[in-house]
N, C-alpha and C positions, 0 to 999 in steps of 0.2 A: 504494500500500500504506500503510495507516494502522497504525502500530506499536501504537497503543493498542487496536486491535480484535483483536490476535492473542492467543489464549488458549493455543495449543499450538505448540511449535516442535520440529521433528524435524531432527536433523543427520546427514547421511550423511558420516561422517568426523569425528566429534565430538572425537576425540583429538588432532587437529592443533592446534598451538599457537595459530594464528590463529582457528580454529574454536572452540576452548575458551573464548577470551576473550569471543566473542559469545554463546556458550551461557551463560556466567556472567552476562552483562549481562541477557539475557532472564529468567534464573532469578531474579535480584535484583529484577526488575520484577514478579514474581509469575506469570509464564507457566509452564505445565507444559513441562519440557524433557526431551528424550530423544534417543537416537540410536544409530547403529552405528559401530563401528570394528573394524579387522581384528584387533588384538591388545589385550589388557589391559596398561596401563602404569601407572606411578605417577600420571600425570596423570588418566587415566580413573578410577582409584580415587578420587582426590580429588574429581572431579566427582560420582561416585556418592554419596560421603559428604555432598556439598553438596545432595543431594536429586534428582539427575538419574537417569533410567532409561537404562541403557546395556547393549547386548548385542553379541556378537562373532561372530554367524553372519549371513550374508547371507540372511535369511529373513523375509519380510513376515508370516508366520504368527505370529512371536513378538512382533510389535509390538502394544502395548496399544491398545485400541479408541479411546481419546480422540485418539490421533495419526492415526487413520484417518477423522476427520471433516474433510472437504475444506473446509467453509465457514469454519472458524476455526483451521486448521492451516497454518503456514508451513513449508516444507521448504527447508533450506539445505544446499548441498553444496560441497565443495572440488574444484577441477579436478584434484587428485591422484587422485580416484576415477575409475576407468575408465568409459566410457560404457556398457559392457555390464553394469554392476553391477545385480543383480536388483532391489534395493530402489529404486534411482534410476529404473530403467525403469518400475517399478510406479507410482510417484508421478506420473511424467510421463504415463503412459498413462491414469491416472485423473483427469488435468487438475487436479492440485493446484497451488497457487502454489509453484513451484520456483525458487529464486534462488541465484546464486553468492554465496559468502561476501563477496567484494569489493563486490558490488552492495548487499548488506544493510549493510555497513559504511558505504558511501557514503550510504545513506538515513539511518542513525543519526546521522551527522555533519552532515547537511544543514542542520539548524536551529541549529548552533553555529559559533562561530569555530573553524576547524579548522586544525591544524598537522600537515602530512603530511611524513614523512621517508622518502625512498626512496634506493635505491642498491644496487649488486650486493653490497656488503658495508659494514658499519658502521651499517646502519639500526637494528638492534635496540638496540645500545648507545646510539646517539645518541637514539633515541626514549625510552629509559628514563631517560637523563640529563635530557632536557627535562621529562619527566613528574615526575621526582623534584624538580627545581628549582622547577617550578610549584606543587608541594605547599607550598612556602615562601611562595607568593604568596597574597594575601588571598582570591582566588577559587578557589584550588587548580585542579584539572583532572580531566577524565575521560581515560582512556588505554587504548588497545588495543595491547598490546605483543607482539611475536613471541618472547618468552622470559619466563622466570620471574624477576622482579625480586627480588634478594636482600634489599632493604630491606623488601619487603612480602610476599614469598613468594606472589606471584600475578602474572598477566599482565594484570590488569584493575584499573583505579582508577575510581571513580565520584565525581565532584565535584558541585557545586551545579548547578541547572538552567541558570544562565547561565555556567557555567565553560567555558573552552576545552576542545576535544577534541584529544588527541594520538593520531595513528594512524600505524602503520607501513605504508608503501605498498609492496606487493609487486609486483615486475615480472614474476613468473611468470604466464604466460597473459594478459599485459597487464592484470592485475587493477587496477593503480593508475589506469587510465583511468576507473574508476567514481567516483573521488574528485574533488571540486571544492574544493580547500583554499583558505584565505585566506593561508596561509603555507606555502611549499614549500621543503624542504631536500633536496638530492641529495648524498650522501656519496661516490659513486663510480660510474663507468660503464665497467666492464671487461667484456669479452665473457663471456657466460654464457647459459644457456637457449637455445642455438642450435637446439635441437630445436623451439623455439617460433618464434624469429625468423628462422631461416635463415642470417643472417650478421650481423656486427657492425654494419654500417651501418643495418640495419633496426632493431636494438636501440637504437642512438643516436637514431633518429627517434622511437621510442616514448618515450624519456626526454625528448626535446625537447617532445613533445606533453604529457607529464605536467607539465612545468614551465610550459607555457603555460596550463594549466588554472586557475592562480591569477588569470589575467586582468590587466588593466592596474592594477587597484587593489590586487592582492595583492603580497606580497613574496616574492622568491626568493633563496635562498642556496645556492651551489654550490661544492663543492670545486674548487680552481683547475685540477686535472688533469682533472676531469670536465667543467669548463666548456670546455676546449679541444676536447672531443669532441662537445659538443652546441651550441656557440655559433651554428652555422649554422642551427640549428632554433629559435633563440630570438628572439622579437620584442620582449620587454619588458626593462626594466632589471633587472639582477641583481647581487648582490654575491658575492665569492669569499673563500675562506679556505684556510689550509693552513700547514704547518710551513715550507715553503720558498718559497711564493708565495701571492698573493692579497691582497685588501684587508685581511683580518683575520688576524693571525699570533700565534704564541707566541714570546716572547723570554725570554732568561735561563733556559732549560730546564736543570734538573739533577735527578739522582736522588739522594735522601737516604734511606738505610735502606729501599730498595725503594719509596719514594714519589716520584712525579714532582712537582716544584714548578716553576711557570712564571708569567710575566707575560702577561696578555691585552692585546693592542693592537688596538683597533678604533675604534668611535665614542667609546669612553673607554678608559682604561688601568686595569686591575685588577692589582695586584701580589701576588705570592706566593700563587698559587692552589695548594692541595694536592689532588692527584689520587691517591687510594689504589689505584685500579685501574690497574695499570701498562700500559705499551705506548705506543710513539710514535704508533701509529694511534689510541689512546684520547685522546691529547692533542689530536689533530685533531678527534676526535668531540666533545671538550669545548669546543673553539673554536666549533663550530657550535651546541652546546647553550647556551653562555653568550650567544652572539649572539641567539638566540631569546629567552632570558630577559630580556636588556636591552631588546629590542624590545617585550616584553610588560610592561615597566614595573618590573622588579625592580631594587632598589638593589644596589650592589657588595658590601656586607657580607653581605646575604642570599644572594647568589650564591656567595660564598666559603664561607659556612657550609654551604650545600646541597651544594656540590661536595665539601667535606671529608667529608661524611657519606655520600656516594654509595658503595654497596658492590657495584655491578655487576649483571650478569645471570648466572644459572646457565649454566655451560658457555661463558662468555666470559672467558678468562684467569682461570679459577677455581682458586685454590690449594686442593688437596685435602690435602696435607701440606707443611708448611714448617718445617724445622728446620735446624740447622747442618750435620747429616750428610746429610740427604736432602730433596729438594724434588720434589713431584709436582704438575703443573698440567694441567688438562683444558681443552680449547678446541674450539669448534664449527666451526672453520675448515674449509671444504670447497672453496675456490677457490684457485688458485695464488697470487694476490696476497694473500689473507688469510693463507695459510700463511707466505708470505715476511715479512709484517709481524709476525706472531706470533713466529716464530723469531728474527727480528732483535731484537725487544724482549727475548725471553728471554735471548739471548746478551749483550745489553747490560747486563742486570741481574745476570747471573751469568757473567761472562767467564772465570772460572778453573775452571768446572765442565764436565765432559764431558756433552754433551747427547745423550740417547737419546730418539728420537721414534718413537711408534707411530702409524701413519696408516692409516685405513680409507677408501679412495676411496668417493665417493657418486655413484651413477648410472653406467651404462655409457656413455651419450652424453657426459657431462661428462669421463669418463676418456678416451674416444676423441678428443674435441676438444682437450683440454688436457694430454695426457700429457707432452709436453716441458716445459710450464710447471710441472707437478707435480714432475717430476724435478729441475728446476733449483732450485725453492724448497726441496725436501726435502734437497738437498745442503748446506744450512746446518747440518744436524744432524751430530754426530760419529758417530752410530750410528742406523741406521734399521731399524725393524721394520714391514714392509708387509703388510697383511692383504688378504683378498679384497674385491672390490667389493660394496658394499651396494646392492642393486638398487632399493629403494624402489618406485616406481610402474612401473618398466620391466621389459621382458623382456630376456634376454641378447642381446647383439649379437655375432655370430660373429667370433672373432679379437680381441675386446676383453677383456683380463684385466688384473689388477694387474701381471702380468709385463711388459706394455707400458711401464709406469712404471719397474719395477725395473731393466730392462736399460739404461735411460737415466740411472740414478743412479750417478755415478762417485765413490763413496767406498768405502773398504776394508771397513768394518764395516756390512754390510747383510744382512737376513734376510727372506725371503719365506715367509710361513707362513699356515696356516689360523687362524681366530679361536680355535678351541678349543685351539690349541697355544700361545696367548699366555702363560699363566701359567708353563708349563714353560720357555718361552724366557726370560722375565724372570728366573726363578730361576737360570738358567744364566749370567747376565751380571752384571757388576759395574756397577751403576747408581747414580749419585749425583744426577742431574738428569733427571727423566722427564717427558715430555709425551705426552698422548694427544690425537689430532687427528681430527676427522671429524664428519659430520652424520648418520651412520647409527645403528646400535645399539651403537656402541663404548662409549657411556655406561653400558651394562649391565655392562661389565667393570670400571668404576671402583671400585665397592664392594669387589670381590674383590682388586683391586690394592692398594687402600688397606688392607684388612685384613691382607694379607700383609706389607706394608712396615711397618705399625705394630707388628705382632708381631716382625718382624725387628729393628726399632730398639729395642724394649723388651728383647729378648733380648741385644742387644749393649751395652746401657747398663751 
């Protein structure tokens, strides 16, 4: 496939965060871009305003004629789209060039020095940190990120022709096996997507293969806990990092006015790095990103300046309201270990405040596989509001509900409710530190929650 020959690109599932970055890339190159998605969102609206054609009905009759020219149209789909999807079946039956998102990302990155960041959690933040720091490098970078970077209000950066490419490597559906990076980072290898892998050992093998794809000449950097799980699958030299173990560590960590300050110790020492995005897990993500920046030739002062200006990714430890009387944080966490790391960090930053957590489980299969882990991590909260499962791409699984988690949470203050009951429930409670957690559509409740508490704070002032 010659990218320069492509005139039209049609996306089946254009509103996905990874799909939208590639759509933007083709759009900026001058191709006509369009696609389907199930529902209209803020992101699809943004894509439309950028000149892309998008519709929300699975109907090939609605598709403009230029996307139906087989000779110069590329069709890209996400594995989250079911195989029975009408438009996807149509394009395949008509022998269009139909490719997975990850395959196209691999082709785009093939002619560039590529830095790939994978992991069951931490990859979006680490990828965005690497991309942001490389913007301070003379070559800058191109970047395909699985979240909206707050510094740039986009999930795509485009650098010079010879700039390195930063990609987020997704383990779902073994997508990361399409990449052949020069530099590979793995932030975590915890059990997930067992509907794809079957068991944890098979998932570990997949991560081991991903790490080997850098080859003998490439460099690999692995969180020390992840390394313990994949080292039997590794053939080449790799380096490790972490708060409590690894070749590269953070020393003298302290929290000052909600900002984490630490010293980096690796191939060099960099003192008093300021990280405005809080969280112990984000300090570890920063260790990985700083290591990449050093290996890419950045000097210590540029690294410190870049890290101090890094503002994070939307829905990753995102402060919605922060005042003396009330704090509201939204986070994308949807795996037990992510939730544990997030809540631990929140409690460390605000140890004297009562923590109320709203959690929306994501996927029936994930709830089934990790219900005990979810319950255990959610018990870090002082009060829990648990919503129904967000199904995403899945059909319901008999006997799997949020109640499976709820019954294993042994704290006094807990509530199991429907999502449309959330605002009434919050209004009935005395809340001072509120967090919303989940990868479903809980983010749609954030503006309503914000509006209510801003009005409440103003009235009480």
